[in-house]
N, CA and C of each residue as an Amber inpcrd file, in Angstrom:
protein
   675
 -18.3600000 -90.3380000 -77.7030000 -18.3300000 -91.1900000 -78.8950000
 -17.3790000 -90.6270000 -79.9390000 -17.4060000 -89.2920000 -80.0970000
 -16.5180000 -88.6970000 -81.0970000 -15.0650000 -88.9180000 -80.7450000
 -14.7190000 -88.7280000 -79.4480000 -13.3240000 -88.9030000 -79.0370000
 -12.8930000 -90.3480000 -79.2240000 -13.7790000 -91.3060000 -78.8760000
 -13.4280000 -92.7200000 -79.0190000 -13.1680000 -93.0530000 -80.4840000
 -14.0490000 -92.5380000 -81.3800000 -13.8560000 -92.7870000 -82.8100000
 -12.5770000 -92.1350000 -83.3030000 -12.2810000 -90.9240000 -82.7990000
 -11.0780000 -90.2090000 -83.2300000  -9.8190000 -90.9450000 -82.7830000
  -9.8500000 -91.4750000 -81.5360000  -8.6900000 -92.2190000 -81.0230000
  -8.4650000 -93.4700000 -81.8490000  -9.5480000 -94.2020000 -82.1600000
  -9.4100000 -95.4200000 -82.9550000  -8.8250000 -95.1030000 -84.3160000
  -9.3220000 -94.0160000 -84.9590000  -8.8080000 -93.6400000 -86.2770000
  -7.3320000 -93.3050000 -86.2130000  -6.9140000 -92.5710000 -85.1890000
  -5.5100000 -92.1780000 -85.0650000  -4.6290000 -93.3800000 -84.7710000
  -5.1230000 -94.3100000 -83.9500000  -4.3390000 -95.5090000 -83.6670000
  -4.1750000 -96.3480000 -84.9160000  -5.2060000 -96.3850000 -85.7630000
  -5.0890000 -97.1030000 -87.0340000  -4.0220000 -96.4470000 -87.9020000
  -3.9820000 -95.1150000 -87.9190000  -2.9530000 -94.4050000 -88.6890000
  -1.5620000 -94.7610000 -88.1860000  -1.4100000 -94.7630000 -86.8590000
  -0.1020000 -95.1030000 -86.2910000   0.2790000 -96.5280000 -86.6520000
  -0.7060000 -97.4590000 -86.5730000  -0.4220000 -98.8530000 -86.9300000
  -0.0070000 -98.9680000 -88.3870000  -0.6780000 -98.1940000 -89.2710000
  -0.3080000 -98.2320000 -90.6870000   1.0990000 -97.7070000 -90.9040000
   1.4840000 -96.6660000 -90.1400000   2.8350000 -96.1340000 -90.2750000
   3.8590000 -97.1410000 -89.7860000   3.5310000 -97.8450000 -88.6770000
   4.4440000 -98.8780000 -88.1960000   4.6120000 -99.9780000 -89.2300000
   3.5030000-100.3430000 -89.9070000   3.6090000-101.3440000 -90.9690000
   4.4270000-100.8000000 -92.1160000   4.2060000 -99.5030000 -92.4270000
   4.9380000 -98.8960000 -93.5370000   6.4280000 -98.9450000 -93.3210000
   6.8770000 -98.7590000 -92.0660000   8.2980000 -98.6940000 -91.7860000
   8.8800000-100.0320000 -91.3310000   8.0840000-101.0700000 -91.3910000
   8.6140000-102.3810000 -91.0480000   9.5090000-102.8790000 -92.1690000
  10.3940000-103.8040000 -91.8640000  11.3300000-104.3330000 -92.8320000
  11.0140000-105.7770000 -93.1230000  11.3270000-106.1920000 -94.3290000
  11.1730000-107.5880000 -94.7020000  12.5050000-108.0970000 -95.2120000
  12.8000000-109.3500000 -94.9500000  14.0680000-109.9150000 -95.3840000
  13.8530000-111.3720000 -95.7640000  14.7260000-111.8740000 -96.6060000
  14.6650000-113.2730000 -96.9850000  16.0610000-113.7320000 -97.3650000
  16.2930000-115.0090000 -97.2680000  17.5700000-115.5940000 -97.6380000
  17.3580000-116.7750000 -98.5760000  18.3340000-117.0450000 -99.3900000
  18.2390000-118.1420000-100.3470000  19.6400000-118.5600000-100.7510000
  19.7290000-119.6590000-101.4620000  20.9780000-120.0130000-102.1210000
  20.6380000-120.6720000-103.4520000  21.5470000-120.5750000-104.3850000
  21.3530000-121.1590000-105.7050000  22.7100000-121.5380000-106.2760000
  22.6860000-122.4450000-107.2310000  23.9050000-122.8920000-107.8820000
  24.1460000-122.0740000-109.1460000  25.4010000-121.8680000-109.4370000
  25.7820000-120.9760000-110.5210000  26.9750000-121.5600000-111.2690000
  26.8730000-121.5440000-112.5940000  28.0130000-121.9650000-113.4010000
  29.0820000-120.8840000-113.4540000  30.2670000-121.2550000-113.8530000
  31.4000000-120.3230000-113.8350000  31.1740000-119.1140000-114.7250000
  30.5090000-119.2970000-115.8560000  30.2430000-118.1840000-116.7710000
  28.7550000-117.8460000-116.8340000  28.0320000-118.3080000-115.8420000
  26.5770000-118.1070000-115.8320000  26.2250000-116.9050000-114.9700000
  25.1790000-116.2250000-115.3670000  24.6500000-115.1010000-114.5780000
  23.2110000-115.4170000-114.1850000  22.9000000-115.2010000-112.9210000
  21.5380000-115.3850000-112.4380000  21.0650000-114.1050000-111.7700000
  19.7770000-113.8310000-111.9610000  19.1950000-112.5860000-111.4500000
  18.0000000-112.8930000-110.5460000  17.8840000-112.0990000-109.5190000
  16.7280000-112.1290000-108.6330000  15.9140000-110.8700000-108.9270000
  14.6170000-111.0440000-109.1700000  13.7450000-109.9130000-109.4780000
  12.9210000-109.5800000-108.2400000  13.0020000-108.3290000-107.8180000
  12.2710000-107.8790000-106.6370000  11.4280000-106.6640000-106.9720000
  10.1580000-106.7080000-106.5880000   9.2630000-105.5570000-106.7370000
   9.4490000-104.6570000-105.5280000  10.0020000-103.4690000-105.7410000
  10.4100000-102.5980000-104.6330000   9.7100000-101.2460000-104.7740000
   9.1590000-100.7090000-103.6840000   8.5820000 -99.3540000-103.7340000
   9.6700000 -98.3090000-103.9480000   9.2450000 -97.1040000-104.2260000
  10.2340000 -96.0420000-104.4070000  10.7480000 -95.5540000-103.0590000
  11.9330000 -94.9300000-103.1060000  12.5930000 -94.3700000-101.9170000
  12.7000000 -95.4000000-100.8000000  13.1150000 -96.5930000-101.1590000
  13.2620000 -97.6930000-100.2120000  14.7060000 -98.1580000-100.2020000
  15.2460000 -98.2900000 -99.0060000  16.6230000 -98.7510000 -98.8580000
  16.6560000-100.2740000 -98.9150000  17.4890000-100.7970000 -99.7920000
  17.6560000-102.2420000 -99.9470000  19.1040000-102.5840000 -99.6040000
  19.2850000-103.5640000 -98.7580000  20.6310000-104.0030000 -98.4010000
  20.7180000-105.5100000 -98.6070000  21.8980000-105.9760000 -98.9190000
  22.0690000-107.3970000 -99.1820000  23.4630000-107.8880000 -98.8500000
  23.5650000-109.1850000 -98.7160000  24.8400000-109.8420000 -98.4340000
  24.8720000-111.1430000 -99.2220000  25.9880000-111.4150000 -99.8750000
  26.1250000-112.6830000-100.5850000  27.4310000-113.3550000-100.1760000
  27.4300000-114.6700000-100.3130000  28.5790000-115.4780000 -99.9440000
  28.6790000-116.6170000-100.9630000  29.7830000-116.6900000-101.6660000
  29.9460000-117.6860000-102.7250000  30.8720000-118.8120000-102.2740000
  30.4640000-120.0420000-102.5730000  31.2690000-121.2230000-102.2850000
  31.5460000-121.9490000-103.6030000  32.7680000-122.3900000-103.7470000
  33.1670000-123.0730000-104.9840000  33.2640000-124.5760000-104.7410000
  32.8350000-125.3270000-105.7260000  32.8190000-126.7870000-105.5920000
  34.2390000-127.3530000-105.6140000  34.5370000-128.1500000-104.5970000
  35.7900000-128.9000000-104.5570000  35.5200000-130.2610000-105.2060000
  36.0210000-130.4250000-106.4100000  35.7040000-131.6340000-107.1850000
  36.2060000-132.8820000-106.4840000  37.3580000-132.7890000-105.8470000
  37.9410000-133.9850000-105.2180000  37.1070000-134.4650000-104.0400000
  36.5650000-133.5300000-103.2740000  35.7680000-133.8900000-102.1010000
  34.2680000-133.8030000-102.3570000  33.9090000-133.2630000-103.5050000
  32.5120000-133.1280000-103.8840000  31.6900000-132.3560000-102.8400000
  32.3070000-131.2910000-102.3760000  31.5630000-130.3870000-101.4990000
  32.0040000-128.9560000-101.7730000  31.2730000-128.0110000-101.2100000
  31.5200000-126.6000000-101.4850000  32.3160000-125.9840000-100.3390000
  33.3200000-125.1770000-100.7100000  34.1580000-124.4870000 -99.7320000
  34.4280000-123.0750000-100.2250000  34.1770000-122.0980000 -99.3470000
  34.5140000-120.7220000 -99.7230000  36.0100000-120.4980000 -99.6850000
  36.7230000-121.2670000 -98.8250000  38.1780000-121.0960000 -98.7140000
  38.8960000-121.5420000 -99.9830000  38.2400000-122.3860000-100.7660000
  38.8540000-122.8870000-101.9980000  38.5530000-121.9800000-103.1960000
  37.7260000-120.9460000-102.9690000  37.3130000-120.1170000-104.0880000
  38.4470000-119.2310000-104.5700000  38.6640000-119.2850000-105.8700000
  39.6760000-118.4170000-106.4970000  39.0290000-117.3630000-107.3640000
  37.7190000-117.2970000-107.3530000  36.9760000-116.3750000-108.2070000
  36.3060000-115.2880000-107.3620000  36.0670000-114.1740000-108.0020000
  35.2900000-113.1100000-107.3820000  33.8930000-113.0810000-107.9840000
  33.0860000-112.1890000-107.4880000  31.7140000-112.0710000-107.9640000
  31.4620000-110.6550000-108.4620000  30.7340000-110.5690000-109.5570000
  30.3260000-109.2810000-110.1080000  28.8400000-109.1040000-109.8090000
  28.5210000-108.0460000-109.0840000  27.1260000-107.7450000-108.7440000
  26.6340000-106.6140000-109.6380000  25.4850000-106.8110000-110.2360000
  24.8610000-105.7810000-111.0630000  23.4110000-105.6390000-110.6450000
  22.9980000-104.4100000-110.3810000  21.6130000-104.1150000-110.0380000
  21.0620000-103.1720000-111.0950000  19.9200000-103.5310000-111.6640000
  19.2670000-102.7020000-112.6860000  17.8830000-102.2950000-112.1950000
  17.4890000-101.0760000-112.5530000  16.1820000-100.5650000-112.1410000
  15.1010000-101.0170000-113.1240000  13.8480000-100.6280000-112.8990000
  12.7740000-101.0640000-113.8020000  12.9810000-100.6430000-115.2550000
  13.7680000 -99.5920000-115.4880000  14.0620000 -99.1760000-116.8610000
  15.3330000 -99.8310000-117.3820000  15.8650000-100.7870000-116.6100000
  17.0870000-101.5370000-116.9460000  18.3340000-100.6570000-116.9550000
  18.2530000 -99.5130000-116.3140000  19.4590000 -98.7070000-116.1150000
  20.2450000 -99.2850000-114.9430000  21.5620000 -99.2240000-115.0250000
  22.4120000 -99.8240000-113.9930000  22.4390000 -98.9330000-112.7440000
  22.1090000 -99.5440000-111.6200000  22.1790000 -98.8580000-110.3290000
  23.5060000 -99.1710000-109.6500000  23.9050000-100.4250000-109.6770000
  25.1930000-100.8720000-109.1210000  25.8300000-101.8360000-110.1050000
  27.1180000-101.6920000-110.2850000  27.9180000-102.6850000-111.0200000
  29.2980000-102.6870000-110.3780000  29.5850000-103.7640000-109.6240000
  30.7920000-103.7580000-108.8110000  31.3660000-105.1620000-108.7030000
  32.6930000-105.2200000-108.6770000  33.4030000-106.4890000-108.5060000
  33.7300000-106.6920000-107.0310000  33.3700000-107.8510000-106.4990000
  33.6400000-108.2150000-105.1180000  34.5390000-109.4570000-105.0930000
  34.9020000-109.8440000-103.8830000  35.5570000-111.1320000-103.6900000
  34.5060000-112.2330000-103.6280000  34.7800000-113.2750000-102.8800000
  33.8100000-114.3590000-102.7970000  32.6160000-114.0100000-101.9060000
  32.6870000-112.8680000-101.2090000  31.5590000-112.4040000-100.4170000
  31.5400000-110.8780000-100.4220000  30.4090000-110.3220000-100.1160000
  30.3190000-108.8730000-100.1130000  28.9580000-108.3830000 -99.6540000
  28.9050000-107.1140000 -99.3270000  27.6660000-106.4520000 -98.9230000
  27.3740000-105.3220000 -99.9080000  26.0990000-105.0450000-100.0970000
  25.7150000-103.9680000-101.0090000  24.4470000-103.2970000-100.4900000
  24.2760000-102.0440000-100.8390000  23.0750000-101.2780000-100.5060000
  22.7510000-100.3490000-101.6620000  21.4840000-100.0880000-101.8400000
  21.0550000 -99.0800000-102.8060000  19.6570000 -98.6160000-102.4190000
  19.2770000 -97.4610000-102.9360000  17.9620000 -96.8950000-102.6690000
  17.1850000 -96.8120000-103.9760000  15.9980000 -97.3670000-103.9700000
  15.1740000 -97.3290000-105.1790000  14.6760000 -95.9090000-105.4130000
  14.7520000 -95.4650000-106.6440000  14.3020000 -94.1080000-106.9820000
  12.9510000 -94.1110000-107.6650000  12.4380000 -95.2980000-108.0180000
  11.1180000 -95.4230000-108.6170000  10.5930000 -96.8190000-108.3060000
   9.2820000 -96.9850000-108.2140000   8.7310000 -98.3110000-107.9100000
   8.8010000 -99.2280000-109.1240000   8.8730000-100.5150000-108.8500000
   8.8940000-101.4770000-109.9450000   9.8210000-102.6410000-109.6600000
  10.0780000-103.4420000-110.6850000  10.9330000-104.6180000-110.5680000
  12.4030000-104.2390000-110.7120000  13.1800000-104.6070000-109.7050000
  14.6280000-104.3920000-109.7300000  15.3050000-105.7490000-109.9300000
  16.3610000-105.7570000-110.7200000  17.0630000-106.9860000-111.0850000
  18.4100000-107.0190000-110.3730000  18.5720000-107.9690000-109.4620000
  19.8140000-108.1370000-108.7160000  20.5190000-109.3610000-109.2970000
  21.6140000-109.1290000-110.0170000  22.2630000-110.1900000-110.7900000
  23.6760000-110.4600000-110.2590000  24.0410000-111.7200000-110.2660000
  25.3630000-112.1530000-109.8180000  25.9810000-113.0800000-110.8560000
  27.2780000-112.9030000-111.0560000  28.0500000-113.8180000-111.9050000
  29.5090000-113.7540000-111.4560000  30.2570000-114.7630000-111.8080000
  31.6730000-114.7670000-111.4290000  32.4640000-113.8670000-112.3760000
  33.6650000-113.5390000-111.9610000  34.5320000-112.7020000-112.7970000
  35.4680000-113.5440000-113.6710000  35.0890000-114.8030000-113.8890000
  35.9230000-115.6930000-114.7090000  36.0170000-115.1680000-116.1390000
  37.2140000-115.2600000-116.7150000  37.4380000-114.8320000-118.1030000
  37.7080000-116.0280000-119.0120000  37.5740000-117.2150000-118.4910000
  37.8310000-118.3880000-119.3020000  36.7060000-118.5910000-120.3160000
  37.0450000-119.2330000-121.4030000  36.0440000-119.5640000-122.4040000
  35.0160000-120.5100000-121.8120000  33.8200000-120.4390000-122.3280000
  32.7220000-121.2180000-121.7790000  33.0140000-122.7150000-121.7940000
  33.6810000-123.1680000-122.8420000  33.9410000-124.6100000-122.9540000
  34.9240000-125.0950000-121.8960000  35.7500000-124.1750000-121.3760000
  36.7200000-124.5560000-120.3450000  36.2750000-124.1440000-118.9350000
  35.2020000-123.4010000-118.8680000  34.7310000-122.9030000-117.5710000
  33.7690000-123.9100000-116.9770000  34.3090000-124.8460000-116.2230000
  33.4710000-125.9080000-115.6750000  33.2480000-125.8390000-114.1850000
  33.7680000-124.8150000-113.5440000  33.5810000-124.7150000-112.0910000
  32.1110000-124.4690000-111.7500000  31.6900000-125.0780000-110.6700000
  30.3150000-124.8740000-110.1740000  30.3790000-124.1820000-108.8250000
  29.4810000-123.2540000-108.6330000  29.4770000-122.4580000-107.4060000
  28.0970000-122.4890000-106.7650000  28.0940000-122.2770000-105.4790000
  26.8450000-122.1270000-104.7340000  26.8730000-120.7530000-104.0650000
  25.8450000-119.9820000-104.3040000  25.7910000-118.5950000-103.8170000
  24.6660000-118.4680000-102.7970000  25.0090000-117.9940000-101.6090000
  24.0200000-117.6660000-100.5730000  23.7370000-116.1670000-100.6600000
  22.4830000-115.8190000-100.7250000  22.0940000-114.4190000-100.8970000
  21.0250000-114.0570000 -99.8760000  21.2840000-113.0040000 -99.1330000
  20.3130000-112.4580000 -98.1800000  20.0020000-111.0310000 -98.5930000
  18.7160000-110.7260000 -98.6990000  18.2810000-109.3860000 -99.1000000
  17.2910000-108.8650000 -98.0650000  17.4740000-107.6100000 -97.6810000
  16.5800000-106.9570000 -96.7250000  15.9720000-105.7480000 -97.4030000
  14.6510000-105.6990000 -97.3670000  13.9130000-104.6400000 -98.0370000
  12.9710000-103.9900000 -97.0420000  12.8940000-102.6870000 -97.1100000
  11.8640000-102.0340000 -96.3230000  12.3360000-101.0030000 -95.3460000
  13.6170000-100.6900000 -95.2770000  14.0800000 -99.6020000 -94.4230000
  13.9140000 -98.3100000 -95.1950000  12.8240000 -97.6330000 -94.9230000
  12.4980000 -96.4360000 -95.6810000  13.3360000 -95.2660000 -95.2090000
  13.8750000 -94.5480000 -96.1570000  14.6340000 -93.3560000 -95.8140000
  13.6700000 -92.1940000 -95.6250000  13.9240000 -91.4150000 -94.6160000
  13.0960000 -90.2520000 -94.3380000  13.9420000 -89.0170000 -94.5940000
  13.6850000 -88.3750000 -95.6790000  14.4750000 -87.2050000 -96.0310000
  13.6420000 -86.2480000 -96.8440000  14.3030000 -85.2620000 -97.4040000
  13.5970000 -84.2860000 -98.1990000  13.0200000 -84.9100000 -99.4630000
  13.5570000 -86.0490000 -99.8760000  13.0960000 -86.6760000-101.1040000
  11.8220000 -87.4720000-100.9190000  11.3520000 -87.6030000 -99.6990000
  10.1240000 -88.3730000 -99.4510000   9.1460000 -87.5310000 -98.6430000
   8.5950000 -86.4580000 -99.2520000   7.6820000 -85.5980000 -98.5090000
   6.4300000 -86.3080000 -98.0700000   5.9640000 -87.3060000 -98.8560000
   4.7690000 -88.0370000 -98.4570000   4.9640000 -88.7720000 -97.1540000
   6.1250000 -89.3910000 -97.0120000   6.4190000 -90.1140000 -95.7790000
   6.5240000 -89.1490000 -94.6050000   7.2230000 -88.0440000 -94.8240000
   7.3670000 -87.0550000 -93.7550000   6.0020000 -86.5040000 -93.3620000
   5.1350000 -86.2490000 -94.3760000   3.7960000 -85.7430000 -94.0760000
   3.0010000 -86.7510000 -93.2620000   3.1510000 -88.0310000 -93.6040000
   2.4300000 -89.0640000 -92.8500000   2.8740000 -89.0820000 -91.3970000
   4.1900000 -88.9690000 -91.1870000   4.7170000 -88.9530000 -89.8160000
   4.2300000 -87.7160000 -89.0700000   4.3100000 -86.5620000 -89.7310000
   3.8880000 -85.3290000 -89.0850000   2.3980000 -85.3660000 -88.7750000
   1.5840000 -85.8920000 -89.7230000   0.1470000 -85.9750000 -89.4820000
  -0.1600000 -86.8810000 -88.3060000   0.5110000 -88.0370000 -88.2530000
   0.2750000 -88.9540000 -87.1310000   0.7080000 -88.3230000 -85.8160000
   1.8590000 -87.6220000 -85.8490000   2.3300000 -86.9650000 -84.6340000
   1.3560000 -85.8750000 -84.2010000   0.8410000 -85.1110000 -85.1820000
  -0.1300000 -84.0680000 -84.8590000  -1.4140000 -84.6680000 -84.3050000
  -1.8470000 -85.8050000 -84.9100000  -3.0500000 -86.4700000 -84.4120000
  -2.8720000 -86.9310000 -82.9750000  -1.7210000 -87.5390000 -82.6760000
  -1.4780000 -88.0060000 -81.3200000  -1.3850000 -86.8390000 -80.3500000
  -0.7580000 -85.7490000 -80.7980000  -0.6700000 -84.5600000 -79.9510000
  -2.0550000 -83.9980000 -79.6720000  -2.9020000 -84.0190000 -80.7280000
  -4.2730000 -83.5360000 -80.5570000  -5.0430000 -84.4100000 -79.5780000
  -4.8460000 -85.7260000 -79.6640000  -5.5010000 -86.6450000 -78.7310000
  -5.0470000 -86.3740000 -77.3000000  -3.7180000 -86.1870000 -77.1300000
  -3.2000000 -85.9100000 -75.7890000  -3.7780000 -84.6090000 -75.2390000
  -3.8860000 -83.5950000 -76.0970000  -4.4590000 -82.3280000 -75.6590000
  -5.9260000 -82.4990000 -75.2700000  -6.6550000 -83.3040000 -76.0670000
  -8.0490000 -83.5480000 -75.7230000  -8.1790000 -84.3090000 -74.4090000
  -7.3030000 -85.3050000 -74.2010000  -7.3420000 -86.0520000 -72.9410000
  -7.0190000 -85.1480000 -71.7630000  -6.0380000 -84.2640000 -71.9570000
  -5.7080000 -83.3120000 -70.8870000  -6.8910000 -82.3870000 -70.6040000
  -7.5710000 -81.9560000 -71.6880000  -8.7280000 -81.0830000 -71.5030000
  -9.8550000 -81.8150000 -70.7770000 -10.0530000 -83.0920000 -71.1490000
 -11.0770000 -83.8880000 -70.4670000 -10.7280000 -84.0620000 -68.9970000
  -9.4480000 -84.2960000 -68.7160000  -9.0100000 -84.4390000 -67.3220000
  -9.2450000 -83.1500000 -66.5420000  -8.9540000 -82.0210000 -67.1940000
  -9.2090000 -80.7390000 -66.5370000 -10.7000000 -80.5570000 -66.2640000
 -11.5300000 -80.9110000 -67.2720000 -12.9740000 -80.7820000 -67.0910000
 -13.4740000 -81.6730000 -65.9540000 -12.9400000 -82.9000000 -65.8980000
 -13.3450000 -83.8020000 -64.8270000 -12.9270000 -83.2670000 -63.4670000
 -11.6940000 -82.7500000 -63.3810000 -11.2400000 -82.1640000 -62.1120000
 -12.1040000 -80.9670000 -61.7310000 -12.4470000 -80.1560000 -62.7290000
 -13.2860000 -78.9830000 -62.4630000 -14.6720000 -79.4010000 -61.9830000
 -15.2350000 -80.4430000 -62.6490000 -16.5460000 -80.9260000 -62.2250000
 -16.4950000 -81.4890000 -60.8080000 -15.3960000 -82.2180000 -60.4840000
 -15.2610000 -82.7460000 -59.1270000 -15.1730000 -81.6100000 -58.1120000
 -14.4180000 -80.5470000 -58.4610000 -14.3070000 -79.4060000 -57.5570000
 -15.6650000 -78.7300000 -57.3730000 -16.4110000 -78.5940000 -58.4690000
 -17.7370000 -77.9740000 -58.3700000 -18.6780000 -78.8400000 -57.5370000
 -18.6180000 -80.1560000 -57.7400000 -19.4570000 -81.0480000 -56.9500000
 -19.1020000 -80.9590000 -55.4710000 -17.7890000 -80.8920000 -55.1780000
 -17.3660000 -80.7670000 -53.7800000 -17.8380000 -79.4480000 -53.1790000
 -17.7150000 -78.3710000 -53.9690000 -18.1760000 -77.0610000 -53.5000000
 -19.6860000 -77.0730000 -53.2770000 -20.4070000 -77.6860000 -54.2560000
 -21.8630000 -77.7540000 -54.1150000 -22.2610000 -78.5800000 -52.9010000
 -21.5300000 -79.6680000 -52.6670000 -21.8270000 -80.5030000 -51.5010000
 -21.6190000 -79.7260000 -50.2080000 -20.5030000 -78.9840000 -50.1470000
 -20.2470000 -78.1970000 -48.9500000 -21.2960000 -77.1170000 -48.7470000
 -21.6780000 -76.4530000 -49.8590000 -22.7200000 -75.4230000 -49.7540000
 -24.0360000 -76.0300000 -49.2900000 -24.3580000 -77.2160000 -49.8480000
 -25.6070000 -77.8850000 -49.4580000 -25.5880000 -78.2510000 -47.9800000
 -24.4400000 -78.8140000 -47.5380000 -24.3380000 -79.1910000 -46.1290000
 -24.4250000 -77.9550000 -45.2490000 -23.7630000 -76.8590000 -45.6350000
 -23.8120000 -75.6310000 -44.8440000 -25.2310000 -75.0590000 -44.8190000
 -25.8780000 -75.1200000 -46.0100000 -27.2540000 -74.6000000 -46.0770000
 -28.1900000 -75.4070000 -45.1910000 -28.0820000 -76.7310000 -45.2860000
 -28.9340000 -77.5850000 -44.4400000 -28.6710000 -77.3360000 -42.9580000
 -27.3790000 -77.1710000 -42.6230000 -27.0420000 -76.8910000 -41.2260000
 -27.6120000 -75.5530000 -40.7800000 -27.5160000 -74.5350000 -41.6530000
 -28.0610000 -73.2190000 -41.3170000 -29.5770000 -73.2550000 -41.1710000
 -30.2090000 -74.0250000 -42.1050000 -31.6750000 -74.1410000 -42.0120000
 -32.0800000 -74.7990000 -40.6930000 -31.3320000 -75.8250000 -40.2960000
 -31.6560000 -76.5130000 -39.0360000 -31.4990000 -75.5760000 -37.8410000
 -30.3830000 -74.8250000 -37.8430000 -30.1710000 -73.8950000 -36.7340000
 -31.2130000 -72.7720000 -36.7370000 -31.5580000 -72.2860000 -37.9190000
 -32.5520000 -71.2080000 -38.0000000 -33.9310000 -71.6930000 -37.5380000
 -34.2530000 -72.9260000 -37.8780000 -35.5200000 -73.4950000 -37.4060000
 -35.5180000 -73.6080000 -35.8850000 -34.3740000 -74.0210000 -35.3390000
 -34.2850000 -74.1190000 -33.8790000 -34.4100000 -72.7500000 -33.2410000
 -33.7710000 -71.7430000 -33.8310000 -33.8520000 -70.3770000 -33.2910000
 -35.2720000 -69.8660000 -33.3790000 -35.9440000 -70.1060000 -34.5430000
 -37.3300000 -69.6520000 -34.6930000 -38.2440000 -70.3150000 -33.6530000
 -38.0330000 -71.6230000 -33.4780000 -38.8580000 -72.3350000 -32.4890000
 -38.6240000 -71.7860000 -31.0950000 -37.3710000 -71.5330000 -30.7730000
 -37.0520000 -70.9780000 -29.4520000 -37.6820000 -69.6010000 -29.2590000
 -37.5790000 -68.7570000 -30.3080000 -38.1650000 -67.4150000 -30.2390000
 -39.6770000 -67.4840000 -30.0720000 -40.2920000 -68.4070000 -30.8300000
 -41.7490000 -68.5510000 -30.7070000 -42.1430000 -68.9740000 -29.3010000
 -41.3810000 -69.9130000 -28.7430000 -41.6720000 -70.3390000 -27.3780000
 -41.5140000 -69.1880000 -26.3900000 -40.4310000 -68.4330000 -26.5360000
 -40.1920000 -67.2980000 -25.6240000 -41.2990000 -66.2650000 -25.7520000
 -41.6440000 -65.9400000 -27.0380000 -42.7100000 -64.9420000 -27.2580000
 -44.0340000 -65.4400000 -26.6820000 -44.2970000 -66.7570000 -26.8930000
 -45.5570000 -67.3170000 -26.3710000 -45.6000000 -67.2520000 -24.8540000
 -44.4930000 -67.5890000 -24.2150000 -44.4500000 -67.5530000 -22.7620000
 -44.5730000 -66.1120000 -22.2600000 -43.9200000 -65.1830000 -22.9550000
 -44.0000000 -63.7710000 -22.5430000 -45.4130000 -63.2580000 -22.6830000
 -46.1010000 -63.5890000 -23.8090000 -47.4720000 -63.1310000 -24.0060000
 -48.4040000 -63.7490000 -22.9600000 -48.1650000 -65.0180000 -22.6430000
 -48.9910000 -65.6750000 -21.6220000 -48.8320000 -64.9830000 -20.2700000
 -47.6240000 -64.6390000 -19.9140000 -47.3650000 -63.9520000 -18.6460000
 -47.9960000 -62.5610000 -18.6410000 -47.8680000 -61.8570000 -19.7620000
 -48.4500000 -60.5210000 -19.8420000 -49.9640000 -60.5890000 -19.6980000
 -50.5640000 -61.5920000 -20.3390000 -52.0160000 -61.7210000 -20.2440000
 -52.4400000 -62.0510000 -18.8180000 -51.6950000 -62.9240000 -18.1600000
 -52.0010000 -63.2940000 -16.7850000 -51.8730000 -62.0890000 -15.8630000
 -50.7950000 -61.2960000 -16.0580000 -50.5990000 -60.0990000 -15.2210000
 -51.7190000 -59.0940000 -15.4370000 -52.1840000 -58.9780000 -16.6650000
 -53.2650000 -58.0350000 -16.9830000 -54.5570000 -58.4620000 -16.2970000
 -54.8710000 -59.7200000 -16.3540000 -56.0890000 -60.2070000 -15.7000000
 -56.0510000 -60.0480000 -14.2060000 -54.8590000 -60.3060000 -13.6020000
 -54.7140000 -60.1180000 -12.1630000 -54.8990000 -58.6540000 -11.7880000
 -54.3110000 -57.7670000 -12.6400000 -54.3870000 -56.3450000 -12.3570000
 -55.8390000 -55.8590000 -12.4160000 -56.6160000 -56.4040000 -13.3220000
 -58.0130000 -55.9680000 -13.4630000 -58.9090000 -56.7530000 -12.4970000
 -58.3370000 -57.6310000 -11.7020000 -59.0650000 -58.4180000 -10.7280000
 -60.1330000 -59.2890000 -11.3900000 -59.7350000 -59.7600000 -12.6050000
 -60.6470000 -60.6550000 -13.3000000 -60.3650000 -62.1070000 -12.9550000
 -59.2770000 -62.3270000 -12.2740000 -58.9420000 -63.6890000 -11.9070000
 -58.7880000 -63.7600000 -10.3850000
């Protein structure tokens, strides 16, 4: 019962670690004015790797559809931490990839805007931005001792389980060997007892016949018969 409970507990730990290291991702798109900035707010744990990809399409007024090939603007990406300190601030083209690692838990602000310098009254272009964000690839390094400890503890638990299973297997093999030895000893003992009983019976018969003959010879000698 103890081993079964211990195995279940360790498997739960392993399952929790697998959940801990799983990744989550989502995609979206939104419309953006030429001088407008929009931000996505994400609640992110600490020491978590976040990666993203964006793709901007500019509205073709004549065809009334969006085309990235028609885009003449770039995008400025700004990421701020929960204290509103800048983590990333970079100018891209109409598409780009970015990564950063959260250093503290909380809400992170991922903001996008075009690099247009036109006055607001003249900035009439409309854009559509596709944004994909992936969260949850945890970095395992010296900066995350808790994570490393969790991995080491789970590994130690599994190693302990394997050692216990090996010990149980050894005990079972030993018990089987002892049972086989006991069976052989029992069979040998029973066989010896049977042979000894046969020998005793034979000896008794021989002794009885010898005594009978001796008694008969004695009576004949004394002329009593």
